N, C-alpha and C positions, 0 to 999 in steps of 0.2 A: 567299308563301315560308313554309315551314315548317321550325322548328329543333327538331331533336330532341337532347336532352340525356342522356347515359348515363355511367355508370361505366364507367371503365377497368378491365377484369378479364379473365383469362384464361376461355376457354370452358370449362364444366365437362362432366365426361364423360355428365352425366344429360340433357344438352339433346338435343332431337328431332333437331336435324341434326348430331348428332355422329357422325364415323366414326373408325375406329381411327388411321388416319394423321394427323386433324386436332389433336390434343392431344399432340403431340411437342415438348417445349420442351427437347430437346437442342442447344445451341447449337453443339456440334462436327459435328452431323450436317446440321441443318436450319436453319441461323441464318437465311438469307433468307427461309423460310417463317414465322418468328415475327412476331407484330403489330409495329406501329413501335415503340409504348411499351416494349416488352420489348428490342428491340435497342438502344434509346437508353438504357434503365436499364442494359443490359449493357456498353455503351460507356463510360458514366460510372462504373460500379463499378470496370471494369478499369483506367480512368485514375487513379482515387483509389488503389487499390491499388497501381498502379505508382509513384505520387508518393509514398505514404506508405513504402513500400520503399525507395525512393531516398533520402528523408529519413533513416530509420533508418540508412541504410550510412554516408550523410555524418555523422551524428552519431557512430556508432561509430568513423570514422576520424579524427574530430577530437578524440575523447576520449583523454586521455593513458592509458597502460596500468597505472599505478599512481598512486594518488592521494599527494601527498607528506605531507599530514596524516596519512593512515593509517599511512603508512612511519614517521613521526616518532612517531605514538603507539605503534606495535609496539616501536619502538627504546626509548621511554621506559619502557614496562611491562616488558621484559626480552626476551630473543630467543625464549624459550619460549612467550611469551603468543600466545594464540590469541583474539583479537577475535571475538566470538561475535554481538553485537547492538550497533547505535549510534542513537543518537536525536538530535536536533538541536533546540535551542529557544534562540533569540537568536542570541548569539555563542557559544554554548557547545555543546560535543560531549560527551555522555554516552556512555561505552563500557563493556562488560563482558567480563571476561576470567575465565572460572571463577566463582569467588564475589567477587570484587573488582569494584567500581563506580568507574570513574575518571571525572573531567571535565577536558576539555582546552578551551583557548579555541580559536577559530576558525583560529588560526595554528599550533596543534599544541602550545602551551606548557601542561604538566601544571600543573593546579592543585591536585588532591588525589586521592587514593586512599582507598577505605574498604572493608574486607573483612566480609563477612557468614558467619556460621555455619549460615544456612538452607539452604543448598545452593547450587548452581550457578545462575547468573542465565541465564535463558532469553529473557528480552526486556524492553526498556525502552521505555517510551512516555511522551513529555513532551507538555505543553500550553504553547504559546507564546501566554501571555496577555498583556493589555494593561497589567497590573501590571507596575510596575518593581522591585518589592520581591521577588516570589517565582516560582518557578518549580515547578509541581506535576507530579509524574511517578508512574507507577506501574511497580513493578518486579515482574517474576514470577520465581519460582525453580523448580527442577526438582521440587521436593517439591509442586508444584501451589500453593503459597501465594503471594499477591502482596501487596506492601506499598504504602501511598500514603504518598509521601514529599514533601517540600518542600525545595527549594534556595534558601535564602535570600541566596545571594551570597557565603557565607563557609563555610556548611555544610549538609550534607544533614541533615534532620530527619526521622524515621519518625513519621508522624501517625497511622496506622491499618494495622492487618492486615486483608487483604480475601481471602476471607469471614472474619467475625470467628469462626464456628466452623469451622475449616478442616478437621475430622475428617469432616464430613457434606456440606460443600458444595464446590463449584468454580467459579471465576470463569470464565464463558464470554466475555463481552464487556463493554466499558466505553466510557464517553465523556464527555469534559470538555465543561461548558458553554461557551458562547462567552465569556463573561467569566472564566471559570476558577473561579469560586467554588463550583461544583457538580459533582458526579460521580455518574453513574447508572451502575449496574453490573448484569449479569444474571448469576444463578446457577443452577447445576445441582445437585441433591439436596435433601435433607430440611432 
């Protein structure tokens, strides 16, 4: 008895025994003519896609239409406030509305608001570190400037402007280290 081991792969058009009708992988027209592994893979993928879509629909139906915390935050900020970005670290929600940076507890209680003259805040990114004393965050403004800040539990301290020479460089991306003690940044420009 002899056993032959081959890799499963579709026949290539360059094979000598190739005919124009053999290499048709259109499941709508010739599903029964496909090799067994392709039919099995197709049915598994269809099943996974259907299950994923069902899970998405169930998740959307269970989700409340409006978050009570966001509604409370907008009420605390004022009726005209437009929350443009939110970031969460520990039990705190940092939110930005225009040039104002606000901090809320996880239940929506407003802890403080500070206004910056640098411009409109376009993004906030926090790092949920193991440290119980500080939360590092990077706040990016519409002018292209980003500031590295620390939340100490009582106030936000501006540590450094990123990039240091804002007229010639733009911050493309950044990442906090796992322990939160280091920040790596990628700049574009001179």
